[in-house]
C-alpha positions in Angstrom: 78.0 127.4 92.9 77.7 124.6 95.7 75.0 122.6 95.4 71.9 122.6 97.9 71.1 119.4 99.7 67.8 118.2 97.6 70.0 118.5 94.3 72.7 116.7 95.8 70.1 113.4 96.8 68.4 113.6 93.5 71.8 113.3 91.7 72.1 110.1 94.1 68.8 109.3 92.6 69.7 109.5 88.8 73.1 107.8 89.5 71.1 105.0 90.6 68.4 104.4 88.8 70.9 104.4 86.0 73.5 102.1 87.4 70.2 99.7 88.0 68.4 99.9 84.8 72.5 99.2 83.1 73.2 96.5 85.3 69.5 95.0 84.8 70.2 95.5 80.5 66.4 97.2 80.7 68.0 100.4 78.6 68.2 97.9 75.5 66.1 95.3 73.6 66.9 91.3 75.0 68.5 90.2 71.8 68.5 86.5 70.2 69.5 83.8 72.1 71.9 80.8 70.8 69.8 77.9 70.9 72.2 76.1 72.7 70.3 78.1 76.1 66.9 76.2 74.8 65.4 74.1 76.9 64.7 71.6 74.5 68.3 71.7 73.7 69.0 69.1 75.8 66.2 66.9 75.6 64.9 63.9 72.8 64.9 63.8 69.4 63.8 68.0 69.0 67.4 68.1 70.9 68.8 66.0 69.0 68.3 67.5 66.1 68.9 71.4 66.8 72.4 69.8 68.1 73.5 68.6 64.9 72.6 72.1 62.9 74.1 74.2 65.8 77.4 71.9 65.3 76.9 72.3 61.6 76.4 76.1 62.0 79.3 76.6 64.3 81.5 74.7 61.9 80.7 77.2 59.4 81.1 80.4 61.9 77.1 81.1 62.4 74.8 81.1 64.9 71.5 79.3 65.7 69.5 81.8 67.7 65.6 82.1 68.9 63.5 84.6 70.0 62.6 84.1 73.8 59.6 86.8 73.6 60.4 88.2 77.1 57.5 89.9 78.7 57.8 93.2 81.4 57.6 90.5 83.8 60.0 88.2 83.1 62.5 92.0 83.4 61.0 92.7 86.6 60.5 89.1 88.8 64.1 87.9 86.8 62.7 84.8 85.7 64.9 84.2 82.5 68.7 84.1 82.3 69.8 87.4 80.7 72.1 87.5 77.7 74.0 90.7 78.3 72.9 91.6 81.5 75.0 91.8 84.8 72.7 90.3 86.5 69.5 87.3 86.5 68.1 89.7 89.8 65.0 90.9 87.9 63.4 94.1 88.8 62.2 93.5 92.4 65.0 91.8 94.2 67.2 94.6 93.3 65.1 97.5 94.1 65.1 95.5 97.0 68.2 95.5 97.7 69.1 99.0 97.3 66.6 100.0 99.6 68.0 97.8 102.2 71.2 98.9 101.4 70.7 102.6 101.7 68.1 102.3 104.5 71.3 100.6 106.2 73.4 103.7 105.2 70.5 106.4 107.1 70.0 104.3 109.9 74.0 103.9 110.7 74.0 100.2 110.7 77.8 98.8 110.7 79.1 96.7 109.2 80.4 95.7 105.5 78.5 94.4 102.3 78.7 91.0 101.1 76.8 88.3 98.5 77.8 84.1 98.4 77.2 83.7 94.8 77.9 86.4 92.3 77.5 85.0 88.7 78.2 88.6 86.9 78.4 90.6 89.8 75.1 92.9 89.4 74.0 92.9 93.1 77.8 93.2 94.3 78.3 96.2 91.6 74.9 97.6 92.9 76.4 98.0 96.3 79.3 99.1 95.6 77.8 102.3 93.4 75.5 102.8 96.5 78.6 103.5 98.5 80.0 105.3 95.9 77.3 107.7 95.1 76.7 108.4 99.4 80.5 109.1 99.3 81.0 106.1 101.9 85.1 104.9 102.2 84.4 103.0 105.4 82.9 99.8 104.3 83.5 96.8 102.0 81.6 94.5 99.7 83.1 91.4 99.7 82.2 89.1 96.2 82.7 86.0 97.4 82.2 83.1 94.8 83.9 80.1 93.4 84.1 81.5 90.1 84.0 78.1 88.6 80.4 77.5 89.0 78.0 75.3 91.4 79.9 73.0 93.3 78.7 69.0 92.8 76.1 67.3 95.2 77.9 66.6 98.8 74.9 64.2 99.5 76.8 62.6 102.5 76.6 65.9 104.1 73.8 67.5 102.2 71.5 64.6 101.3 69.2 67.3 100.7 71.1 68.2 97.3 71.3 64.7 96.3 71.0 64.6 92.7 70.9 68.1 92.5 72.5 69.0 88.5 73.5 72.9 88.9 77.3 72.6 88.8 76.8 71.2 85.2 75.4 74.8 83.8 78.8 76.4 82.1 76.6 79.6 82.0 76.8 79.6 85.4 80.3 79.7 85.8 81.5 83.3 85.2 85.7 83.6 86.1 86.9 86.4 88.4 88.5 88.0 85.7 85.3 88.7 83.4 83.6 89.9 87.0 86.4 92.9 87.9 86.3 93.6 84.2 82.7 94.4 85.1 83.8 96.4 88.0 85.8 98.5 86.5 84.0 99.4 83.2 81.4 100.9 85.8 84.5 102.7 87.4 84.1 100.7 90.6 86.7 98.8 90.9 88.8 99.9 94.0 90.0 98.5 97.5 86.5 98.9 98.6 86.3 95.5 96.6 87.4 92.4 98.3 87.2 89.0 95.9 86.9 86.0 98.3 87.8 82.9 95.4 86.8 79.6 96.0 83.7 77.5 97.7 81.9 78.5 100.3 83.4 76.2 102.7 86.9 76.7 102.2 86.5 80.8 102.2 83.6 81.9 104.4 85.0 80.3 107.4 88.1 82.6 107.4 86.8 85.3 105.4 87.8 89.0 107.5 85.1 89.9 108.3 83.9 91.5 111.6 80.4 93.1 111.6 78.0 92.9 108.3 75.0 95.4 107.6 74.0 93.0 104.6 74.4 89.7 103.9 73.1 88.2 100.4 72.6 84.5 99.6 72.6 83.0 96.3 74.3 80.1 96.4 71.1 78.1 95.2 71.9 74.6 97.3 71.5 73.6 100.5 75.2 72.7 101.6 75.7 76.9 100.1 72.9 78.2 101.8 73.5 76.4 105.2 77.6 77.1 104.7 76.7 80.3 104.4 74.2 81.1 107.3 76.4 79.5 109.2 79.2 81.9 108.8 78.0 84.8 108.0 74.9 85.5 110.3 76.4 85.7 113.5 78.4 88.0 112.1 75.1 90.6 110.9 74.7 93.5 112.7 71.2 93.7 114.5 69.3 95.9 112.6 71.3 94.8 109.6 69.5 92.7 106.1 69.5 89.3 105.6 68.6 88.5 102.1 68.2 85.2 100.5 67.9 84.9 96.3 66.7 81.8 95.5 64.2 80.9 98.1 61.8 79.3 95.3 64.9 77.0 95.0 63.3 73.5 97.3 67.3 73.3 98.6 68.0 77.0 99.4 64.1 77.4 101.2 64.8 74.2 103.3 68.2 75.9 104.4 66.8 78.8 105.3 64.2 76.9 107.0 66.1 74.7 109.0 69.0 77.6 110.0 66.0 79.8 111.1 64.4 77.1 113.2 67.6 75.7 114.9 68.5 79.2 115.8 64.8 80.0 116.7 64.8 83.2 114.5 61.5 84.6 114.4 61.9 88.0 112.3 58.8 88.3 109.7 60.0 86.4 106.5 59.5 89.2 104.1 59.1 88.9 100.4 60.6 90.5 97.4 59.0 88.8 94.7 58.3 84.7 93.4 61.5 83.6 94.5 63.4 86.9 96.7 62.9 86.9 100.2 64.4 88.9 103.6 64.3 89.6 107.2 65.9 92.2 108.9 67.7 91.2 112.4 66.3 92.2 115.6 67.6 94.9 117.2 67.0 93.0 120.5 67.9 89.8 121.3 65.8 88.0 123.9 67.6 86.4 127.1 66.6 82.3 126.3 68.4 81.4 129.3 66.0 83.5 131.7 63.0 80.5 132.9 59.8 82.0 131.3 56.9 82.3 133.8 55.0 79.2 134.7 58.2 76.8 133.8 
């Protein structure tokens, strides 16, 4: 028996709801965390003691862990680095991405989808899952990352990044093979998924992208954020979404603010949660070359 249109949309919602819960690891309790990820592990006398004990246990093939005691708010706002989840974004930012993606499909805003800085691939997995659920076969999801962590700061070109230490965190360096395997496990690895491997300044200027409907930035640093905006924002279709994951970071915020100011982008900057922001590119671009009355 052929299903009705309301039944079809209920099925889509059920699939996407389950996909989000799986990406966020909401169906299971967050496991205890290796003590190597505890902030105290890196500093002072406590850190030296923890490192010594951890090293001894690892020689015995044992683990030294701690309980982070996560709250519902931690999960909702994505305020922690998860052990098993395929995204750090938290429920609120992932909900916003889903809403934006489904909106551009409903409104037929032209273009592909891209995330610059993907970690384990969760946001890209959601976008590809939405395309599959909606039966869309003429759009691609670009997965752009170095797959080797963040670059060291280039203080000469981007003094705003001076002293940045994110390149020292191995937990941020997820190999391309692992991200591909994540897509494969979800049944979402196909020719509509395009991997762009390399630092953004190497890959984005020549990325095979003509139009974008979703531009999602998760580059953390000033330089990475600015390079992404300079190369990809002009390709964002009117009505498309520009989504910034880490606006709470001073370097990222300054890059976004500088770019918007330089290009006189006046669309409202909306909040997804404590660190995620977004705006829709205006469908009408004013002619700034026309003198204003009284000028």
